[in-house]
N, C-alpha and C positions, 0 to 999 in steps of 0.2 A: 293630223289637224289639232288645232287647240280648242278649249273648251268653247270658245264664242263661236268658231266655225262649225262645230258640231251642233250647238243649239240652233244655228241658222239653218242648217241642212235638215235637221229634225223638223224644224218649224214649217220648213217648206214641204217635206213628206207629209206631215199632219194635214196641211191645207190640200195636196194632191189627194189624199185618202178622203176627206170631206168633200171634195169635188165628185171622186168616183161614186160616193155614196147618194150625192144629190143632184148631180147634172142628167137631165131628162136625155135619154139617147145615149149615155156613157160618156166617159170623159177619157181622153187618150192623153196620158202624162210623158210617154215616152221612155219610161224607166224599165231597163231590161231585168227580166229575173234570171240573173247570173248567178254563178256558183257562190259568189260572196253574200248575196242577198238571200239565197237559199238556205245558207249556213245560219245566218242572221235568225231567219224565221224560224228554223227547227229549233234553236236556243232558246229563244222565246217562248214557242209552244212547249218544249221541254219543262218549262218551269224555272230555268237557270237564270232568266232574266225577269224581274219582277217589277211592275209597275207599283211603285210604293204609295202613289197617290190613290190606288182604289183598293 
């Protein structure tokens, strides 16, 4: 993917996270927690990926 595509996917995922947090009764986005996403989550939680805005 290129930069623009990554940003669009990130924007979509941020909106899904917002819906998970705010929709009464739960939100179903259909995103699978696969090995690739699990690896990304582990990297973020380890501190390797830092949100420079915070």
